[in-house]
C-alpha positions in Angstrom: 0.0 0.0 0.0 2.9 2.4 0.6 4.1 1.9 -3.0 0.5 2.8 -4.2 0.3 5.8 -2.0 3.6 7.2 -3.2 2.5 6.5 -6.8 -0.7 8.4 -6.3 1.3 11.3 -4.9 3.6 11.2 -7.9 0.6 11.1 -10.2 -1.1 14.2 -8.9 1.8 16.2 -7.5 3.0 19.2 -9.5 6.1 18.5 -11.5 9.1 20.7 -11.7 9.1 20.6 -15.5 5.8 21.5 -17.1 6.6 19.1 -20.0 6.1 16.1 -17.7 2.6 17.3 -16.8 1.8 17.8 -20.5 3.1 14.4 -21.5 1.2 12.8 -18.6 -2.1 14.4 -19.7 -1.5 13.4 -23.3 -1.0 9.8 -22.2 -4.2 9.8 -20.2 -6.1 11.5 -23.1 -4.8 8.9 -25.6 -6.0 6.0 -23.5 -9.3 7.8 -22.8 -10.1 8.4 -26.4 -9.2 4.8 -27.4 -11.4 3.4 -24.6 -14.3 5.6 -25.5 -14.0 4.6 -29.2 -14.0 0.9 -28.3 -17.1 1.2 -26.2 -19.0 3.2 -28.8 -18.0 0.9 -31.8 -18.8 -2.3 -29.9 -22.2 -0.8 -28.9 -23.0 0.1 -32.5 -22.2 -3.5 -33.6 -24.4 -4.8 -30.7 -27.2 -2.4 -31.9 -27.1 -3.6 -35.4 -27.0 -7.3 -34.3 -30.0 -6.7 -32.0 -31.8 -5.0 -34.9 -31.1 -7.9 -37.2 -32.4 -10.4 -34.7 -35.6 -8.4 -34.3 -36.1 -8.0 -38.0 -35.4 -11.7 -38.8 -38.0 -12.8 -36.2 -40.6 -11.1 -38.4 -39.8 -13.4 -41.4 -38.3 -16.6 -40.0 -40.4 -19.2 -38.2 -39.5 -19.7 -34.5 -38.4 -23.3 -35.3 -37.4 -24.9 -38.6 -36.9 -28.6 -39.3 -34.7 -29.6 -42.3 -33.2 -32.8 -43.5 -29.7 -33.6 -42.3 -29.0 -35.9 -45.2 -30.2 -33.9 -48.2 -32.0 -30.8 -49.4 -35.5 -32.3 -49.5 -37.7 -33.9 -46.8 -39.4 -36.9 -48.4 -43.1 -37.5 -47.3 -43.1 -34.1 -45.7 -46.9 -34.1 -45.5 -47.1 -37.1 -43.3 -44.2 -35.9 -41.1 -45.9 -32.5 -40.7 -49.0 -34.3 -39.4 -46.9 -36.2 -36.8 -45.2 -33.0 -35.7 -48.5 -31.1 -35.4 -49.8 -33.7 -32.9 -46.9 -33.2 -30.5 -47.5 -31.4 -27.2 -46.6 -27.7 -27.2 -46.7 -27.4 -31.0 -49.0 -24.6 -32.1 -48.7 -24.6 -35.9 -46.8 -26.5 -38.6 -46.3 -25.3 -42.2 -44.5 -27.1 -45.0 -42.2 -24.9 -47.1 -40.7 -25.5 -50.6 -37.7 -23.4 -51.6 -35.9 -23.2 -54.9 -34.4 -21.0 -57.6 -36.1 -19.7 -60.7 -36.0 -17.0 -63.3 -38.5 -14.2 -62.9 -39.7 -12.3 -66.0 -41.8 -9.2 -66.0 -42.0 -7.3 -69.3 -38.4 -6.9 -70.6 -36.9 -7.5 -67.1 -35.4 -10.8 -66.1 -34.1 -11.5 -62.6 -32.9 -14.7 -60.9 -35.0 -15.3 -57.7 -35.4 -17.6 -54.7 -39.0 -18.8 -54.5 -40.7 -19.8 -51.3 -43.8 -22.0 -51.6 -45.9 -21.6 -48.5 -49.4 -22.5 -47.5 -52.2 -19.9 -47.2 -52.0 -20.1 -43.4 -48.2 -19.4 -43.3 -49.0 -16.4 -41.1 -49.4 -18.8 -38.2 -45.6 -19.3 -38.1 -44.3 -16.1 -39.6 -45.1 -12.4 -39.1 -44.1 -11.4 -42.6 -47.4 -9.6 -43.0 -46.1 -6.9 -40.6 -43.3 -6.1 -43.0 -45.6 -5.3 -46.0 -45.0 -1.8 -47.5 -47.4 -2.1 -50.4 -50.4 -4.3 -51.2 -51.4 -7.4 -49.2 -50.7 -11.1 -48.9 -53.6 -12.8 -50.7 -54.4 -16.5 -50.9 -55.2 -18.1 -54.3 -58.7 -17.7 -55.6 -60.7 -18.5 -58.7 -59.2 -15.5 -60.5 -55.5 -16.0 -60.0 -52.5 -17.2 -57.9 -50.7 -14.4 -56.1 -47.1 -13.7 -55.2 -45.5 -11.5 -52.5 -42.2 -10.0 -53.6 -39.3 -8.5 -51.7 -38.7 -4.8 -52.2 -35.5 -5.5 -54.1 -37.1 -7.9 -56.5 -40.1 -5.5 -57.1 -37.7 -2.7 -58.0 -35.6 -5.0 -60.2 -38.7 -6.1 -62.1 -40.3 -2.7 -62.0 -43.7 -4.0 -60.7 -46.0 -3.2 -57.8 -49.2 -4.8 -56.5 -51.9 -4.8 -59.2 -53.9 -7.2 -61.3 -51.9 -6.0 -64.3 -48.6 -6.8 -62.6 -47.7 -10.3 -63.8 -44.5 -12.2 -63.0 -43.6 -15.3 -65.0 -41.4 -17.9 -63.4 -39.2 -20.4 -65.3 -37.6 -23.4 -63.7 -35.5 -26.2 -65.4 -37.2 -29.5 -65.2 -35.6 -31.8 -62.6 -36.8 -35.0 -64.4 -37.2 -36.1 -68.0 -35.2 -35.7 -71.1 -34.1 -32.5 -72.8 -35.4 -32.0 -76.3 -32.9 -29.8 -78.3 -35.5 -29.1 -80.9 -37.9 -27.6 -78.3 -35.7 -26.0 -75.6 -38.6 -24.3 -73.8 -40.1 -27.7 -73.2 -37.2 -28.3 -70.8 -38.6 -25.6 -68.4 -41.7 -25.5 -66.2 -43.4 -22.1 -66.0 -46.0 -20.4 -64.0 -47.5 -16.9 -64.0 -48.5 -15.1 -60.8 -50.1 -11.8 -60.0 -48.2 -9.5 -57.7 -50.3 -8.8 -54.6 -47.8 -7.4 -52.1 -44.3 -6.1 -51.5 -42.4 -6.5 -48.2 -39.3 -5.0 -46.7 -37.3 -6.2 -43.7 -34.2 -4.0 -44.0 -32.1 -7.2 -44.4 -30.2 -7.6 -47.6 -30.6 -11.4 -47.8 -34.4 -11.1 -47.5 -35.0 -7.9 -49.5 -32.9 -8.7 -52.6 -34.5 -11.5 -54.6 -37.2 -13.4 -52.7 -40.7 -14.3 -53.8 -43.4 -16.0 -51.8 -46.0 -18.0 -53.7 -48.7 -20.8 -53.0 -47.2 -24.1 -51.9 -49.0 -26.2 -54.5 -47.9 -24.0 -57.3 -44.3 -24.1 -56.1 -44.4 -27.9 -55.9 -45.7 -28.2 -59.4 -43.0 -25.8 -60.6 -40.2 -27.7 -58.9 -41.5 -31.2 -59.7 -42.4 -32.0 -56.1 -45.4 -33.9 -54.9 -45.4 -34.6 -51.1 -41.8 -33.3 -50.6 -40.7 -30.1 -48.8 -37.4 -28.4 -48.3 -38.3 -27.5 -44.7 -41.1 -27.6 -42.1 -41.7 -24.4 -40.1 -43.0 -24.8 -36.6 -44.4 -22.3 -34.1 -44.8 -23.3 -30.5 -48.0 -22.8 -28.7 -48.4 -19.6 -26.6 -47.8 -21.3 -23.3 -45.0 -23.6 -24.5 -41.3 -23.2 -24.1 -39.5 -22.9 -27.4 -36.5 -24.9 -26.1 -38.7 -27.7 -24.9 -40.7 -27.9 -28.1 -37.4 -28.0 -30.1 -36.2 -30.9 -28.0 -39.5 -32.7 -28.5 -39.3 -32.2 -32.3 -35.8 -33.5 -32.4 -36.7 -36.7 -30.5 -39.8 -37.3 -32.6 -38.1 -36.6 -36.0 -34.9 -38.5 -35.3 -31.3 -38.0 -36.1 -31.9 -37.6 -39.9 -33.5 -34.2 -39.3 -32.2 -30.9 -37.8 -34.2 -28.5 -35.7 -33.0 -24.8 -35.6 -34.3 -21.7 -33.9 -34.2 -18.3 -35.5 -30.6 -17.5 -34.6 -29.4 -20.9 -35.8 -31.3 -20.5 -39.1 -29.3 -17.3 -39.8 -26.1 -18.5 -38.1 -23.9 -17.4 -41.0 -25.2 -13.9 -41.0 -24.7 -13.4 -37.3 -21.3 -15.0 -37.4 -20.3 -12.4 -40.0 -21.6 -9.6 -37.7 -19.6 -11.0 -34.8 -16.5 -11.5 -37.0 -16.7 -7.8 -38.1 -17.2 -6.7 -34.5 -14.2 -8.5 -33.1 -11.9 -7.6 -36.1 -12.8 -4.0 -35.5 -12.2 -4.5 -31.8 -8.7 -5.9 -32.5 -7.9 -2.9 -34.6 -9.0 -0.6 -31.8 -6.9 -2.6 -29.3 -3.9 -2.0 -31.6 -4.6 1.7 -31.6 -4.8 1.5 -27.8 -1.5 -0.3 -27.7 0.0 2.5 -29.8 -1.4 5.1 -27.4 0.2 3.2 -24.5 3.6 4.2 -25.8 2.8 7.6 -24.5 2.7 6.0 -21.1 6.2 4.7 -21.5 7.3 8.3 -22.4 5.5 9.6 -19.4 7.2 7.0 -17.1 10.6 7.8 -18.6 10.2 11.5 -17.9 8.8 10.8 -14.4 11.8 8.6 -13.5 14.1 11.4 -14.6 12.0 13.9 -12.6 12.0 11.7 -9.5 15.6 10.5 -9.6 16.5 12.4 -6.3 13.4 10.8 -4.6 14.5 7.4 -5.8 18.0 7.9 -4.4 16.5 9.2 -1.1 14.3 6.1 -0.8 17.3 3.9 -1.5 19.4 5.7 1.1 16.9 5.3 3.9 16.7 1.6 3.2 13.8 1.2 0.9 14.3 -2.1 -1.0 14.6 -2.0 -4.8 11.5 -4.1 -5.2 9.4 -1.5 -3.4 10.8 1.3 -5.6 10.0 -0.7 -8.7 6.5 -1.3 -7.5 6.0 2.4 -7.1 6.6 2.9 -10.9 4.7 -0.2 -11.7 1.7 1.2 -9.9 2.4 4.6 -11.5 2.1 3.1 -15.0 -1.1 1.3 -14.1 -2.6 4.5 -12.6 -1.9 6.6 -15.7 -3.7 3.9 -17.9 -6.5 3.4 -15.3 -7.3 7.1 -14.9 -7.4 7.7 -18.6 -9.2 4.4 -19.2 -11.8 5.1 -16.6 -12.5 8.6 -18.1 -12.8 7.0 -21.5 -15.1 4.3 -20.3 -17.4 6.7 -18.5 -17.5 9.0 -21.5 -18.2 6.1 -23.8 -21.0 4.7 -21.6 -22.6 8.2 -21.3 -22.5 8.7 -25.1 -24.0 5.2 -25.8 -26.8 5.7 -23.3 -27.6 9.1 -24.7 -27.7 7.7 -28.2 -29.7 4.7 -27.0 -32.4 6.9 -25.4 -32.4 10.0 -27.5 -30.8 9.0 -30.8 -29.1 12.3 -31.5 -26.8 10.8 -34.2 -28.9 10.1 -37.3 -28.4 7.9 -40.3 -27.9 9.5 -43.7 -30.4 9.3 -46.5 -34.1 9.9 -47.0 -35.6 9.2 -43.6 -39.1 8.8 -45.1 -37.9 5.7 -46.9 -36.2 4.2 -43.8 -37.5 2.1 -41.0 -34.8 3.4 -38.6 -33.4 6.9 -38.7 -30.7 6.8 -36.0 -27.7 4.6 -35.3 -28.8 1.6 -33.2 -26.7 1.1 -30.2 -26.8 -1.4 -27.3 -24.6 -1.2 -24.3 -23.4 -4.6 -22.9 -21.6 -5.0 -19.6 -19.4 -7.7 -21.0 -17.9 -5.3 -23.5 -17.2 -2.7 -20.8 -15.5 -5.4 -18.7 -13.3 -6.6 -21.6 -12.2 -3.1 -22.5 -11.4 -2.3 -18.8 -9.4 -5.5 -18.5 -7.4 -4.7 -21.6 -6.6 -1.2 -20.3 -5.5 -2.7 -17.0 -3.2 -5.2 -18.7 -1.7 -2.4 -20.9 -1.2 -0.2 -17.8 0.6 -3.0 -15.9 2.7 -3.9 -18.9 3.8 -0.2 -19.4 4.6 0.1 -15.7 6.5 -3.2 -15.7 8.6 -2.2 -18.7 9.4 1.2 -17.2 10.5 -0.3 -13.8 12.3 -3.3 -15.3 15.6 -1.6 -15.9 15.2 1.1 -13.2 18.4 1.7 -11.3 17.5 1.8 -7.6 21.0 2.2 -6.2 21.6 5.4 -4.3 23.5 7.7 -6.7 22.7 11.2 -5.3 24.1 12.7 -2.2 21.1 13.2 -0.1 
């Protein structure tokens, strides 16, 4: 404790040379700015990740069952009936997904089609993302399609009985006749009834929802499905229902919740977050070199005090601990100031949103940078600052000459 008390006195005492004070303040400011930047950047990534989770929950079903041994679930109709009878299962919908070519007028765009039943709203809240038109079931007049906003713009269509989209898909079975190449494709024509937007690139770019029976005919399927979407009952636990589905379906099937369905997307967000974090740590390490300069100047400043402590019998280890603590305190004071400033900025943005996104706000679902403060991030940043401070103090005190060299 004596070493710490002396270090505190050295930290706040007035120096004989003003340059030492300036260098000390610059060192603290560098650590503070780096710490504040780390908190703010990590919170922004947390905000976008949370926003992505909330947006994906509007489209993805709470649980999805897929085949672990292929792209298609054989006898999906009978399997869906079995799953629907399990306790805790609220709704079950078969889904068929595939690739096709969409044609509207002179526009041609590759698309991902989703064949879903009319009651798909029981497992997905995609209806809440509609920005134009409505989701309509098939009737005696036509079959209808709901397009992503990116696809609607690419095809230059909007909901109307005059907006027709033709789909072409290569036949999975049968022989190809070179004399009649169009006979090698299955086609269907749908009326655009709605356009949705989720603010997620993978959902808004090239997706089209259509009736399940039409998608099966287009892709040469009968009772097959590429996935079975499930929604737990209101009073059921999602984890318990997922476990029950896994036991009932067997090892040849996989059950995934919303996060697991989009594992790749969230893994990329986390990778970007921590790569950026490592870059900021590198900047913090660079800022810590100022601490070494501060410590070198302070040792020169206090050489008479070091000699005096040695003369009155202070062991060399104690003197080294003084400057070890000094280096830690410089980093700790600057880091604490940066952490407090970063937390305050993030909380202000989180509650008041004073930093806005660029662009036309009338066309955006969010207008301010989303942020989300997490205690774990604050703890990690604080730990790194503490390690850097200790390392700077240790390096400075390592070769410190504690022998009395001044006549006191």
